[in-house]
ROPADREN-825205 format. One line per field, with one value per residue (C-alpha): x, y, z; residue in one letter; residue number from 1. Coordinates in pm, 1 decimal. Layout:
xx (X/...)
yy (Y/...)
zz (Z/...)
r (a/...)
k (NUM/...)
//
This chain:
xx (6056.2/5825.5/5812.1/5745.7/5628.2/5674.0/5385.1/5514.4/5869.4/5790.5/5983.9/6312.8/6134.5/6124.4/6504.9/6557.4/6288.6/6416.5/6762.6/6622.1/6381.2/6640.0/6857.2/6589.2/6605.1/6350.5/6239.3/6297.3/6169.9/6068.9/5870.3/5777.2/5537.3/5558.1/5272.6/5510.7/5348.9/5699.7/5962.5/5991.8/5967.9/6264.3/6319.5/6149.3/6391.2/6687.9/6560.5/6514.9/6870.9/7023.8/6828.9/6831.7/6455.8/6381.1/6033.2/5931.7/5559.1/5393.1/5048.1/4969.3/4761.8/5056.9/5237.8/4988.0/5138.3/5493.0/5436.0/5304.5/5260.5/5305.2/5407.7/5245.3/5466.4/5276.6/5272.9/4923.7/4729.1/4404.4/4525.0/4617.4/4287.7/4265.2/4626.0/4582.0/4260.0/4402.4/4614.9/4345.2/4111.6/4380.0/4431.8/4789.6/4880.4/4934.2/5154.0/5042.3/5304.3/5206.0/4961.2/4754.1/4479.3/4384.7/4005.2/3735.5/3565.4/3888.1/3905.7/3562.5/3667.4/3975.5/3781.1/3511.5/3767.7/3939.4/3610.9/3486.0/3809.1/3984.3/4318.7/4569.8/4636.7/4921.2/5098.7/5114.3/5416.6/5711.0/5734.5/5469.9/5742.8/6003.6/6212.7/6137.8/5772.7/5823.2/6085.6/5820.2/5567.8/5814.9/5820.6/5442.6/5451.8/5697.6/5520.6/5170.3/4845.3/4908.2/4674.0/4818.0/5070.9/5237.4/5392.2/5598.2/5745.6/5853.5/5726.4/5409.4/5063.3/4951.9/5187.8/5475.9/5295.1/5110.1/5435.8/5388.8/5031.1/5119.3/5416.0/5172.7/4936.4/5218.5/5207.1/4836.4/4655.7/4328.4/3992.9/3995.5/3660.5/3705.6/3975.4/4023.9/4275.8/4412.8/4665.7/4952.6/5266.9/5537.4/5387.6/5032.3/4884.5/4605.1/4416.1/4282.9/4038.9/3972.4/3648.8/3789.5/3875.3/4246.7/4404.9/4677.9/4842.0/5007.7/5262.8/5305.6/5536.5/5796.2/6096.5/6360.5/6387.8/6321.6/6039.6/5971.3/5699.7/5622.9/5404.4/5239.8/5124.4/5104.0/5473.0/5577.7/5687.2/5849.9/6019.5/6177.5/6347.1/6295.6/6586.8/6437.3/6749.8/6621.8/6245.3/6220.2/6356.9/6094.2/5818.9/5904.6/5950.9/5594.4/5481.0/5661.6/5518.5/5172.6/5242.1/5335.3/4996.6/5075.6/4816.0/4961.7/4789.3/4644.8/4775.7/4485.1/4277.1/4543.1/4683.4/4331.5/4229.8/4542.5/4425.8/4085.4/4245.4/4430.5/4120.6/3924.8/4207.8/4195.1/3820.5/3867.2/4134.4/3897.1/3575.0/3679.9/3554.6/3550.2/3521.2/3399.2/3561.5/3226.6/3079.4/3349.0/3182.6/3294.9/3402.9/3648.0/4022.2/4347.1/4418.1/4654.2/4688.5/4794.1/5049.4/5188.4/5227.6/5418.7/5634.6/5718.2/5803.1/6037.2/6211.7/6258.2/6420.7/6651.1/6496.5)
yy (9550.6/9250.2/9058.6/8683.7/8448.3/8072.6/7862.4/7518.4/7397.1/7035.1/6979.0/7087.9/7363.8/7630.3/7636.9/7622.9/7883.2/8114.7/8119.9/8199.2/8466.6/8642.1/8665.0/8854.1/9235.1/9382.6/9051.5/8921.8/8615.8/8796.9/8561.2/8198.5/7976.7/7598.6/7368.5/7088.5/6821.3/6701.6/6881.2/6907.0/7215.0/7443.5/7356.9/7680.9/7892.5/7701.9/7738.3/8114.1/8157.3/7953.5/8137.3/8495.0/8519.3/8788.0/8685.1/8345.0/8360.4/8161.9/8191.7/8171.0/8488.5/8680.8/8652.9/8865.6/9197.9/9089.1/8982.6/9094.9/8736.9/8380.7/8035.4/7723.5/7414.1/7170.0/6805.3/6761.1/6909.5/6882.0/7179.3/7403.4/7590.6/7666.6/7782.0/8000.1/8158.1/8435.2/8563.4/8533.5/8724.8/8992.8/9003.3/8881.2/8671.1/8302.4/8032.9/7680.0/7418.0/7100.7/6943.1/7253.8/7045.8/6678.8/6670.5/6798.7/6995.1/7190.1/7272.2/7431.6/7610.8/7768.6/7879.6/8031.8/8214.8/8347.6/8476.1/8626.9/8800.9/8854.2/8755.0/8612.6/8241.7/8057.3/7726.5/7362.6/7217.7/7414.2/7161.2/7364.8/7623.4/7389.6/7573.6/7304.4/7411.7/7758.6/7598.4/7359.9/7639.0/7840.5/7550.8/7538.5/7604.0/7320.6/7075.7/7148.8/7055.7/6821.3/6525.1/6350.8/6414.8/6146.8/6271.2/6050.1/6098.8/5933.0/5920.0/5815.4/5833.7/6169.1/6381.6/6343.3/6211.8/6539.8/6693.9/6497.6/6612.5/6976.0/6948.5/6840.0/7124.1/7369.0/7256.1/7193.5/7395.0/7293.9/7161.6/6794.0/6620.7/6265.7/6030.4/5656.6/5441.7/5225.2/4979.6/4931.7/4726.8/4906.8/5231.9/5367.5/5458.0/5713.3/5856.3/6211.0/6319.5/6690.4/6860.9/6918.8/6548.0/6591.8/6301.4/6323.7/5998.3/6001.1/5744.8/5790.7/5611.4/5527.4/5351.0/5616.6/5983.1/6175.8/6367.3/6365.4/6451.5/6319.7/6526.4/6354.9/6545.6/6501.3/6597.7/6311.9/6259.3/6546.0/6443.1/6641.5/6543.5/6798.2/6957.6/7044.7/7218.8/7578.0/7546.2/7689.9/8027.1/8061.6/7935.3/8185.2/8472.3/8408.7/8425.3/8755.2/8890.5/8799.3/8970.8/9279.0/9271.1/9081.5/8832.7/8480.6/8236.7/7926.6/8034.3/7867.1/7688.5/7448.8/7305.7/7251.2/7070.7/6855.1/6750.7/6657.1/6453.3/6246.2/6197.7/6086.9/5848.5/5699.7/5638.3/5487.3/5253.2/5146.1/5112.0/5099.2/5303.2/5672.6/5923.0/6269.4/6549.8/6729.3/6427.9/6354.8/6376.9/6653.2/6407.3/6222.3/6272.1/6166.8/6149.7/6432.6/6334.9/5980.9/6105.9/6358.4/6084.8/5864.1/6157.8/6256.7/5897.6/5875.5/6197.8/6063.9/5753.7/5980.2/5889.9)
zz (7443.0/7396.8/7725.0/7690.4/7964.3/7996.3/8126.0/8230.2/8174.8/8094.3/7770.1/7614.7/7423.6/7699.7/7720.8/7343.6/7271.6/7545.0/7390.5/7045.4/7168.7/7383.1/7073.1/6880.7/6883.3/7121.1/7274.6/7629.8/7816.6/8132.6/8355.1/8414.2/8604.2/8631.6/8728.8/8843.4/8629.6/8538.9/8749.7/9131.0/9350.2/9298.5/8934.5/8827.1/9034.5/8895.1/8538.5/8588.2/8720.4/8438.1/8168.3/8308.2/8362.9/8624.9/8746.1/8887.6/8956.2/9233.4/9078.1/8708.5/8721.0/8868.0/8536.2/8343.8/8456.6/8366.8/8005.5/7670.4/7542.4/7670.6/7553.6/7701.1/7712.8/7933.4/7822.1/7966.7/7678.2/7878.0/8085.6/7792.3/7764.1/8137.3/8148.7/7841.8/7969.6/8196.8/7910.3/7645.1/7875.3/7921.8/7542.1/7567.8/7261.5/7335.1/7178.4/7267.8/7190.6/7005.3/7031.6/7105.2/7266.5/7275.0/7282.1/7048.7/7325.9/7381.6/7010.1/7045.0/7365.2/7205.6/6899.3/7121.7/7336.4/7026.0/6885.8/7212.0/7315.7/6982.7/7136.9/6886.0/6944.6/6774.7/6807.6/6712.1/6537.1/6402.7/6117.4/5935.3/5875.5/5727.9/5468.1/5209.4/5190.1/5035.5/4808.9/4673.5/4638.5/4434.1/4185.7/4145.8/3771.6/3714.4/3945.2/3819.1/3990.5/4283.1/4315.0/4620.3/4897.2/5109.7/5434.8/5665.2/6008.8/6335.1/6690.8/6864.7/6712.3/6854.9/7062.6/6816.8/6511.0/6482.4/6354.9/6031.6/5984.0/6043.9/5807.2/5534.3/5625.8/5564.2/5202.9/5141.2/5408.1/5570.9/5454.0/5556.7/5512.9/5636.8/5760.9/5718.9/5904.1/5624.8/5769.9/6009.3/6041.5/6235.3/6103.3/6089.2/5749.5/5733.1/5435.6/5474.2/5202.9/5158.3/5053.4/4703.7/4663.7/4731.5/4923.7/5187.0/5293.3/5635.4/5746.1/6119.7/6363.4/6101.2/6259.9/6182.6/6278.4/5958.9/5793.9/5421.2/5171.0/4823.5/4592.3/4296.2/3989.9/3611.4/3592.0/3820.0/4179.2/4368.5/4694.9/4977.1/5300.3/5572.4/5756.6/6097.5/6227.4/6189.8/6204.8/6557.0/6448.3/6175.6/6405.6/6678.1/6433.2/6316.4/6679.2/6740.1/6414.2/6543.0/6876.9/6673.1/6501.3/6183.5/6060.7/6043.6/5803.5/5973.1/6314.6/6495.0/6231.3/6101.7/6427.2/6560.0/6241.4/6276.7/6623.8/6486.2/6206.2/6465.3/6678.3/6370.2/6276.5/6626.4/6589.8/6245.0/6382.0/6660.5/6461.1/6094.9/5801.5/5721.2/6003.8/5903.5/6099.2/6131.1/6310.1/6569.0/6914.3/7151.4/7421.6/7194.7/7211.5/7376.2/7750.7/7843.1/8210.1/8119.4/7870.8/8121.4/8384.3/8139.1/8031.8/8389.9/8481.2/8183.0/8288.6/8641.3/8491.3/8293.5/7957.3)
r (m/i/r/i/g/l/v/d/l/d/t/s/h/p/k/t/f/t/k/i/l/n/g/m/p/g/v/k/v/n/a/l/w/d/g/r/d/v/w/p/e/g/y/d/e/q/f/a/r/e/n/d/i/p/h/v/c/k/k/l/e/d/m/v/e/h/v/d/a/v/m/i/h/g/v/n/w/d/k/h/v/d/r/a/y/p/f/i/e/a/k/k/p/v/l/i/d/k/p/m/v/g/k/v/r/d/i/y/s/l/l/e/l/h/m/s/h/g/t/p/i/f/g/g/s/a/l/r/y/a/q/e/i/p/m/l/r/s/q/a/d/r/i/g/e/i/s/t/v/v/a/t/g/p/g/d/f/f/s/y/g/i/h/t/t/e/l/a/q/g/m/i/g/t/g/a/n/y/v/e/y/v/a/e/n/k/s/s/f/i/a/v/t/y/h/n/g/f/v/l/m/l/q/l/q/q/p/f/h/e/w/s/m/c/l/y/s/a/t/g/m/h/t/v/r/v/d/p/s/r/i/y/e/v/f/l/q/n/f/i/d/m/v/n/g/k/e/i/p/f/a/l/e/a/p/l/e/a/v/k/i/h/i/a/a/k/l/s/r/q/h/g/g/k/i/y/l/s/e/v/p/a/e/e/g/f/d/g/a/a/y/a/a/e/y/a/a/a/k/r/r/g/a)
k (1/2/3/4/5/6/7/8/9/10/11/12/13/14/15/16/17/18/19/20/21/22/23/24/25/26/27/28/29/30/31/32/33/34/35/36/37/38/39/40/41/42/43/44/45/46/47/48/49/50/51/52/53/54/55/56/57/58/59/60/61/62/63/64/65/66/67/68/69/70/71/72/73/74/75/76/77/78/79/80/81/82/83/84/85/86/87/88/89/90/91/92/93/94/95/96/97/98/99/100/101/102/103/104/105/106/107/108/109/110/111/112/113/114/115/116/117/118/119/120/121/122/123/124/125/126/127/128/129/130/131/132/133/134/135/136/137/138/139/140/141/142/143/144/145/146/147/148/149/150/151/152/153/154/155/156/157/158/159/160/161/162/163/164/165/166/167/168/169/170/171/172/173/174/175/176/177/178/179/180/181/182/183/184/185/186/187/188/189/190/191/192/193/194/195/196/197/198/199/200/201/202/203/204/205/206/207/208/209/210/211/212/213/214/215/216/217/218/219/220/221/222/223/224/225/226/227/228/229/230/231/232/233/234/235/236/237/238/239/240/241/242/243/244/245/246/247/248/249/250/251/252/253/254/255/256/257/258/259/260/261/262/263/264/265/266/267/268/269/270/271/272/273/274/275/276/277/278/279/280/281/282/283/284/285/286/287/288/289/290/291/292/293/294/295/296/297/298/299/300/301/302/303)
//
């Protein structure tokens, strides 16, 4: 039996993921700990009763003995590395929900922890596993060499917009060189140029709730609309496969590069011009505490 732990209960994902995981053969969500960044005292006990989770831990470190792997769901991404550390140190695989981190220094910290401990680390957006991506790949001979991809999606610039970037990564992988903030009206338009000259265009904050991708090649335009209804199952199956020792492509590299793309886009919007990912300062990023405070306030209002 693979025992899974929940670290923080901030979003809707802990409940949804718990239901999916408990339905998998040989998997059980066995313990939880909540840092109360969003929910009041007692919510963790209630959540455990409603979702048949036997262990509610009072200290984060107490969870280590009850689990074989953990999922981190805190909306304050600035706490993700610290909350992952006890499990990485104990060599318990970790899933960090999107966005994995929010600052460049935390990208470096996660990579260093992964290298020093060898613990598998997974996470980011489930949109990378949209079923439309393997469908497009299966048509590679018909589509031909792709010159440009345009990916569009809803939500705010970073915490939700990163879904769109990771969706595109599921198709084209990693290797971004520099980013340029192009324009904005009600949406934000970002050009991401890769080391091989390939260009990804991102349209973030579109005013309707849908994700799509357009691929351009010599054979024409190839467009897909993404059905997100079953992406969590694939996402979590990849995590369980990793816990079982399977190597998962881009498990850590891609979601961290996506974070850096958004930080570079923020700098380009502020200062103009091209921002090379290799030159983004370690202190740059997005404020996780501020976002968590806004999120918690919205939940208290019933939003």
